[in-house]
N, C-alpha and C positions, 0 to 999 in steps of 0.2 A: 557400462555402469562400473563407478570404480572404489564405491564405497557408500555404506548404508551404516545409520546407528538408530534404532528404536529408541525412540524420543520419549515413548507413552502415548497419552491419547491427547486430543483437542489442542492436537497443533497449530499454529500459527503461522506469522510470515518467518521470512529469515533476513538474514544479513550475514556478510563473511570480512572479516577483516586480519588479517597478517593472519592466515592459517589457522582462524579461528572461526567457527559459526555461532551464531546468537538466533535462537528457536525461540520464537514466542508461544504464548497460552492465550486459550479464547477462552470465552465467558463458560458457556453451556451451563455444566456443573460449578461450575464456579471452581477450580482446583487451587489457584493462587501457588500454583507449583515454579513459579518465576520463569523469566527469562532464562533458557539453557545454554549455557558456554560450552560449545565442542571444538576439544582440539584434535582439529583433520590434517596435521604435519604428516602421518602414516595415510594415504587416504583409503587404505584397506581397513583398516582400523581404528576409525574415530573412537573419542573417550571423550564422555561426560565430565568436565573437570571444573563446576561451579555454576552459579544461579546469580541472576541481577533478580532479587526478590520483591516481590509484589507484595499487598497486604493484602489480608481477607478479605474477603468479599469485593474483589476486583479481579478485573483481567487485565493483561501484557502482550499486547496482541501484537503490538509492531516496534520495532529496533531499529536504533540507524547507530553506525559506530562511525566518526571520522577523525583524523588525527588534525589537533589543530592547536596554537600556540599564541597564549595570549599573556599580560603581564600576572594575573591571577592563576591559569594554569596554562601547562603544557603539558601534552602526550594525547593520552589516546581517550576519546568520551562517547561515551555511549548515553542516547535520550533511549525511554522508553515510552510509551503513550499507556497511559492510566486509564482505565474506564470503571465504572459502577456496574457490578453486575444485577444488582436487584434494582430499588426504586430509587430514581433521584434524589429523596428525601431522608436515604440510607447515610448516617453520619460514618461516611468512610472517604479516605483522602482520594481524587481525581485529579487527573491532569500531566505532569509530567515528570519523570526522574530522572537524576542525571550521575552517569556513574563513572569514575575512573579506572578503566578498563586497559592500563599501559601493563598492568599485570592479568592476561585474563582468569589465571587459575585465583589471584583474591583481587576482584573487584569492591572498590568501594564507593559508598553512595556520597555524591557529595553534597545534591541540593534539591530541593523540590519546588515547582512550578504549581501551585494552587489553582485550578479551572474554577470559573465562579460559581456560586452558590447553586446550586440544584441543578448542575451540567451533569450530561451524560460525560463528559471526559473527553480525552484525544484518543480518537480511534487510530487513526494514521498519522505520523511523525516524519518530517527530514530536520537534517540539521545541516548546515554549509558555515564557513568561515569566509567570509566576505573580503572583498581588494582592502577593507577597508580597517581590517581588522576585527567586525563583530562579529561573533558569533551568534547565528540566529538559528532558532530550530520553531519550525513549524508543526502548531497543530492542529487537526479537523475535528472541531466540538460539537459532536454530530445534533442538531437539531435546538442548537444553542437557542437563534433567535426565536422558535415559536416557543421555546421553553421559560428565558428569563431574558428576552429582549438582547442577546450579550451577541458580540462577535462569532463566527465560525469558522472562518480563515484565520486563525491568531498564530500572529508574532511573537517570540520570547526572546529577549535578550538573553545568552546564557555566556556570555563574554566571561563576566565572572560567574560560573556552573556552581558555587557553593551558594547564590545569592540571584539564580534568576529572576527577571522580572519580564511583566507586560510590556512590548515595544512598540504593539500596535495590533488592530484587528477589523474587522472588514465582513459583512453580510449581504446579501443582497434588497434585502428590506430597507436597512440602515442607508444603505448606499446608492441602491439604485431606485429605490422606490417601489420595489416588485414585493408582492406580499406572499412569503413562501408559500402560505398554507393554503392560498386561495389561488394565486396564477394558474390561467388556462392554459399554461407547460407542465401542470402537474397529469400526467396522463400513464395510460398502461395498466399494469397487473397492480404495481406498486407505485400509487399518483403521491408524490411528494419532492420535494426542492426542498437538499439540504446538500451541508460539505460532507463529503465523505473522506476527503485523501488531499493532501498539501503537499507539490515537489516544487524545488527551489529550480530554477533555471538562471541564466546569466551572471552566475558566480554568486548568487545569492542577491541580486536586481530586480529582480522579477519573480513572481511565484505562480503555478498554476492550483485553484480549488476545482474538483472533479464532483460537482453540484448536480445530484439524482436529480435527473428530468431538465434542469434548465442548465449544462453544460459544461465543457472544460472553459473556467473562468482565468483570462490569464491577467496578473494586476502588475503594477509596476510600483515596486516597493523601495525604490530610490530612496526614500524617505521613509522607514517602516512606520513611522506613527502617522502617515496618510496615505496609506494603501490607493492609488489611483487604478481605476476602471479602465484597459487596454480592448480588450473583446473575450466572444463566446465565441466555441467551438462546440456549435449545438450537435446533435446526432441524429435529433429528433422534429420532421423525416430525414431521411428513408428511416430508421427504427424505431419499431412501434412500440417499444417501452422508455426509451430513453434515458438508465439510467446510469451514470456515467460513473464507473467506479474508481478507474485512476488515468493516468498518464503516464508516457513519456515521451522525450523529445529529443531526437536525435538530426544534427544540422537543420533542414529546413522542413522536414514532417515529425507532424505530431501525431502519436498512437493515443488512441483512445479506446481504453475498454470498459466497455459496458458489463455489468454484473446483473444477467438476465436472469430470475426462475420461473417465469411463467409458466411454463410447460409443468411444473408439481405446481407451484402456489396458486394458480390459476387454469385449471385443466379445461373446464368446460369454456373457458372463454377463448376471443381469439386477437390473443396478441403476439403471435407468430411463434418461431422457434426461438433457440436459446440464442441466438443474436452470433454478431460479430466485432472484429476491431475495426473501426475506422481512421484510416487516414487522410490526413488534413494535410493541405502545404500549406505553410506558414512563412512563406519569404517576408511575407509583409504580415507581421504580429498582430497590427488591427484588423485583417479581411483574412481570416482564415479560409480556405477552400478545400469543399471535399475532395477527395482522389480517388478514393477506394476502398473494398473493404474487404476482409479476409475471415475466415472461418472454415472450419474443419467440417470432415464430412457428419461427424455427427451433431454438432449445433446447429446443423442446418434442418435438420430435425426434431420432432418432438416427444421422443424415444424418453422414457422415464427409469429407466433403470440404472439409473446414476444422476452425475450433473455436469451436463456439458455447457457449463458457461464460463469464460472467459473472466480471469481474475486479476493478474498481473502481466505485464510487460515486460522485460529488456531487450536491448540491444547491442550490436556487437558487428564491428569494421561495416558501421556505417549504414547495412540494408541487413544484417541477418536479425531478425527477432527469435526472442526466445520466450515463449509463457506460458505461465502456469493456468491450465485449464481442466482444472477439477477432475472428472472421470475421464480425462483426456490425456491427463498426465502433464510432460512438459512438449509442448509445440515448438517445433524449428521451424520457422518459414520464414523465407525472401521475398523484399519487397522493392528490388532494386526498380522494377515496373510498378510503381503503386495501383495502377488501375489493375494491374493482372499479379498480383501476390501468389507465390504456390509454396503447396510444404514440402519440407526437404528432409523432415524426421522426427521420431517421436519415441518419447519413453515414458511408458504407464507400470507405473511399479504394482504390482502384486496385492491383491485386496487383503486390508485386513482388518481384524475385529476392533472395534472400538470399545476397550473395557467400562467406558462410561455410560453405553449404551443407548449415546444419543443419534449416532449417526449409522446407516446399512455397512454393511461391508461387502465396500467397493474402495476405488481409489478416489481419493480426494486432495488433488495436490492447491493446496492453497499461493506457497509462495515460489518466487523463483530470484537466484540471482547470479551473475556470472562475476567468476574470481578472475579477474584479468590477467593477472600476474602467474597462473598455473593453468589455463585457457581451460573452465569449469567450470559449468554450470552446476549450481546447487538448488534444492527442490526441498519443499516441506511439504509431507503429508500429512493431513489431520489425524488420519487413525495410526500410520507407519512410520512416520518419524522423518530423517534426515539423510537426503540421498543426493549422493556424489557423481555427478555423470563427466565424460568427454567428449563433447559431438567430434564424429568422426571427416575427416578430411577439412575441416572447417581453418586448420591450424592457429597462429595467434590473433588473439584476438585484438 
């Protein structure tokens, strides 16, 4: 462990850019503390230096920062996903906020994209500048198709972040004819099909939408106004719950993270253990093929003294995976042989009390980010804040 900063309670995802970390804030008691910007030039003494402020009544869980250059804006651009904490009819902004973080100590809000009326808002987000110069932001608008009939994989043109606008959207009902509320693919402890996450690939010419129960959906977005379905990497079967939380693609391998809470949410039902990461061969993007799975010893159990589901995964050096695994902390594993991946290391932060009283006093690591310039792993724990780690014997990322 190289450094730690207690950033308060209800920490969500983590991103880093140019030796500054960005830690989101979860909903729960809806503290609206904003995305916390942490200077970690000095690894042993990281410092909170500013915030990307969200509105009261909202959460700002996910954040992405990229260096972009367009006729309208050149610099470091941050996008945060804003959701309403309460009822979707509450009169608060939800959607995307864009910030100029070229000087992270003095961020400046540039513009906002407002989600359709009565939406939950943007849960997870992504940001990319494509080869054609367009800057695209991605928004997973939870349950939007069932709430108001709008798209759930939403593409926002942020080429001019002062005036972002909808570029296109996609949903399984409107575009595949699959009723998200009634499909027989809804199964397990939490039977529902909705887009939980977005992840750009192919330099922003394709995007994955991580659909709970329906699978990891790959879309061709060469024309953002007309996303085209390519394939689905479906984890059920063999997974009993099928709750696809997020994905990462490295080379020809797609790693699918299911967020499975059935051991605590449905303890009296037979929905299996905490689950595992699924690895797919996507050398043919139209025909993903399951190659193997990886799980920790705890995630193969039904234990209830913590939360042992995977949340997010990032990849270094082609086959070295680092996963945020809630109460299993950060898990380092090797999938050079996808059918037989092995665990290489683990860091579990000490249990910390949640000052809001929402969570028990256990490790709950939500986010993971790889600082490839400094060969560091950043982790965000919901109770204890930001952790800065360096894997031993891995070398340059």
